[in-house]
C-alpha positions in Angstrom: 0.0 0.0 0.0 1.3 3.5 -0.7 2.3 5.9 2.0 0.5 9.3 1.7 2.4 12.5 2.5 1.6 16.1 3.2 3.8 18.9 4.5 3.5 22.2 6.3 5.7 25.2 6.8 5.2 27.8 9.5 6.9 31.2 9.5 7.0 33.5 12.5 5.4 33.5 15.9 2.1 31.8 16.9 -0.2 34.8 16.6 1.6 36.9 13.9 3.0 34.0 11.8 1.5 32.3 8.8 2.0 29.0 7.1 1.1 26.8 4.2 0.1 23.1 3.9 0.3 21.0 0.8 -0.4 17.5 -0.4 2.4 15.5 -2.0 0.1 14.7 -4.9 -0.2 18.4 -5.7 -4.0 18.2 -5.4 -4.1 20.8 -2.6 -2.1 23.7 -1.2 -3.4 26.2 1.2 -2.4 29.0 3.6 -3.2 28.9 7.3 -2.7 31.3 10.3 -3.7 31.6 13.9 -6.8 33.6 12.8 -7.8 30.9 10.3 -7.5 28.2 12.9 -8.8 29.8 16.1 -11.0 32.6 14.7 -13.0 33.0 11.5 -10.4 34.4 9.1 -9.8 33.2 5.6 -7.5 30.3 4.9 -7.6 26.7 6.0 -6.6 24.9 9.2 -5.6 21.3 10.3 -9.1 20.6 11.6 -10.7 21.4 8.2 -8.3 19.0 6.5 -9.2 16.3 9.1 -12.9 16.9 8.4 -12.3 16.5 4.7 -10.3 13.3 5.2 -13.0 11.9 7.6 -15.9 12.7 5.3 -14.1 11.1 2.3 -13.0 8.0 4.2 -16.4 7.4 5.8 -18.2 7.8 2.4 -16.0 5.2 0.8 -16.3 2.9 3.8 -20.1 3.2 3.7 -20.2 2.4 0.0 -18.0 -0.7 0.6 -20.2 -1.8 3.5 -23.4 -1.3 1.5 -22.0 -3.2 -1.4 -20.9 -6.1 0.8 -24.4 -6.2 2.2 -25.9 -6.5 -1.3 -26.9 -2.9 -1.9 -25.7 -0.6 -4.6 -25.5 3.0 -3.5 -26.2 5.7 -6.1 -24.9 8.6 -4.1 -23.4 9.2 -0.6 -22.8 12.8 0.6 -21.1 13.3 3.9 -20.3 16.5 5.9 -17.9 16.3 8.8 -17.6 19.0 11.5 -14.5 18.9 13.7 -14.8 20.7 17.0 -11.6 22.3 18.4 -11.9 23.6 22.0 -9.8 24.8 24.9 -8.8 21.8 27.0 -6.8 22.5 30.1 -3.8 24.6 29.2 -4.1 23.9 25.5 -6.5 22.9 22.8 -8.0 19.6 21.7 -10.3 18.1 19.1 -13.2 17.1 21.3 -15.8 16.0 18.8 -16.4 15.1 15.2 -19.9 15.0 13.8 -20.6 13.1 10.6 -23.8 13.8 8.7 -24.5 11.7 5.7 -27.3 11.5 3.2 -27.4 8.6 0.8 -29.5 7.3 -2.1 -29.6 3.5 -1.8 -32.3 1.6 -3.7 -34.0 -1.3 -1.9 -32.8 -0.7 1.6 -34.9 0.2 4.6 -34.0 2.9 7.1 -33.1 0.6 10.0 -30.7 -1.5 7.9 -29.1 1.6 6.4 -28.5 3.1 9.8 -27.0 -0.2 11.0 -24.6 -0.4 8.1 -23.7 3.3 8.4 -22.9 2.9 12.1 -20.6 -0.1 11.3 -18.9 1.9 8.6 -18.3 4.8 11.0 -16.6 2.4 13.5 -14.5 0.7 10.8 -13.4 3.5 8.5 -9.6 3.9 8.8 -9.9 7.6 9.8 -12.4 6.8 12.5 -10.1 4.2 13.8 -7.2 6.7 13.8 -9.3 9.2 15.7 -10.7 6.8 18.4 -9.8 9.3 21.2 -12.4 11.7 19.9 -16.2 11.4 20.3 -17.5 10.7 16.8 -21.3 11.0 16.2 -23.2 10.1 13.1 -26.5 11.3 11.6 -27.2 9.0 8.7 -30.4 9.2 6.6 -31.7 8.1 3.2 -32.8 10.6 0.6 
């Protein structure tokens, strides 16, 4: 299996500095700062990238789990919200909320939710983030 890489460069002090993050593949490069991470300024932040990774991983895991159960999903759309909060003297990611809406012919709501919950527990990003409370709101369209 390939090893995926990304890099970051930070210039300056915590509050007045700025940085950039990029993917090895070249598919993404973005600027970040104290204000884009802890306030509402433009730019990205590590938590936003974690949210994108988790939404993408979960959507693929759900597609795989549905296929294994004999269902062919037509569309899976997932949003992830990563909550960064003050914890003690520092900060921590305290919660990730996944919200997914899927179009899956021939499945009932209860079976869909059961498969979605299993996918949440078993997607590689969820496994990597086990220290964080991860919630899931899954529904059919």
